[in-house]
C-alpha positions as CSV (number, residue, x, y, z in Angstrom):
1,Q,124.3,129.2,105.2
2,V,123.8,125.5,105.3
3,Q,122.5,124.5,102.0
4,L,121.3,120.4,101.7
5,V,121.7,119.2,97.8
6,E,119.3,116.1,97.9
7,S,119.7,113.6,95.2
8,G,118.5,110.1,93.6
9,G,114.7,109.9,93.8
10,G,113.0,108.3,91.0
11,L,110.4,106.2,89.8
12,V,111.1,101.9,91.0
13,Q,109.4,98.9,90.6
14,A,107.9,97.0,94.1
15,G,111.0,95.4,95.3
16,G,113.7,97.4,93.3
17,S,116.0,99.6,95.4
18,L,117.2,103.4,95.1
19,R,119.8,104.7,97.0
20,L,119.5,109.3,98.0
21,S,122.8,111.4,98.5
22,C,122.2,115.1,100.8
23,A,125.6,117.0,100.7
24,A,125.8,119.8,102.9
25,S,127.8,123.3,102.0
26,S,128.4,125.0,104.4
27,D,131.1,126.6,106.4
28,F,129.2,126.0,110.0
29,F,130.9,123.6,111.9
30,P,130.4,121.1,113.2
31,I,127.1,118.9,111.4
32,N,125.9,116.5,114.7
33,K,123.3,114.4,113.5
34,M,122.5,113.9,109.9
35,G,119.0,112.0,108.3
36,W,116.1,111.6,106.4
37,Y,112.5,112.1,107.0
38,R,109.7,111.3,104.6
39,Q,106.3,112.5,103.9
40,S,103.4,111.4,101.9
41,P,100.2,113.0,100.5
42,G,97.9,113.7,103.6
43,R,100.1,112.5,106.3
44,Q,102.8,114.1,108.6
45,R,106.1,114.4,107.5
46,E,107.9,111.3,109.8
47,L,111.5,110.3,110.3
48,V,113.3,107.9,108.4
49,A,116.3,107.4,109.8
50,R,119.1,109.3,111.5
51,I,122.7,108.8,112.2
52,T,124.9,110.7,114.2
53,D,128.6,112.2,113.8
54,R,130.1,108.9,115.6
55,G,127.9,106.9,113.4
56,T,125.3,106.0,115.9
57,T,122.2,104.9,113.7
58,N,118.4,104.8,114.8
59,Y,115.4,103.8,111.4
60,A,112.0,104.2,111.8
61,D,110.2,100.4,112.5
62,S,108.8,100.2,108.8
63,V,112.3,100.8,107.5
64,Q,114.1,98.6,109.5
65,G,115.7,96.0,107.9
66,R,115.4,97.6,104.7
67,F,116.9,100.5,104.5
68,I,120.4,102.1,105.3
69,I,121.9,105.4,106.4
70,S,126.1,106.0,106.0
71,R,128.0,109.3,105.9
72,D,130.7,110.6,104.7
73,N,132.1,113.2,107.0
74,T,135.1,113.8,105.0
75,K,132.4,115.0,102.4
76,N,129.4,115.8,104.5
77,T,127.1,113.8,102.5
78,V,124.4,111.2,104.2
79,Y,123.7,108.4,101.9
80,L,120.1,106.4,102.4
81,Q,120.2,102.8,100.7
82,M,116.6,101.6,100.2
83,T,116.0,97.9,98.8
84,R,113.3,96.0,99.1
85,L,110.9,98.7,98.6
86,K,107.4,98.7,98.6
87,P,104.3,101.0,97.5
88,E,104.1,102.8,100.6
89,D,107.9,103.7,100.9
90,T,106.1,106.3,98.1
91,A,106.9,110.0,99.4
92,I,109.0,112.9,99.2
93,Y,112.0,112.6,101.1
94,Y,114.5,114.9,102.7
95,C,117.3,115.4,103.9
96,W,117.8,117.1,107.4
97,L,120.8,117.9,109.2
98,E,121.6,119.0,113.3
99,S,124.0,121.8,113.5
100,N,124.3,124.5,115.6
101,S,120.3,124.9,114.6
102,E,118.2,122.4,112.7
103,Y,118.2,122.4,107.9
104,W,115.9,121.2,105.7
105,G,117.2,119.8,101.9
106,Q,114.4,121.2,99.4
107,G,113.3,117.2,99.5
108,T,113.7,114.3,96.5
109,Q,109.8,112.6,95.3
110,V,110.8,108.3,96.1
111,T,108.0,106.6,93.7
112,V,106.9,102.3,94.1
113,S,104.9,100.9,91.5
114,S,102.9,98.1,92.7
């Protein structure tokens, strides 16, 4: 069974930084893509960033140049370094993983105050 454990959310002022982490525990391999989605009240869940097992990345336009996704395959962990945060980045951030199926974390709250 795949379990995703997220950490690193919190409250930060606009212009600040946060780093999210998501560790996957599983006895099923391989893990293909990993990534982050977010959802704010009244809006649909949206892609933030994804990374393949080979390190290919893609980002939402709204975070391009501010967020960096990275991955440690030896630890089955994906990271999201968020910089120059804006109030509109406020959301619940969900870790996502693609292996034999798709899996989601429980979500971690990120709040950016103006």
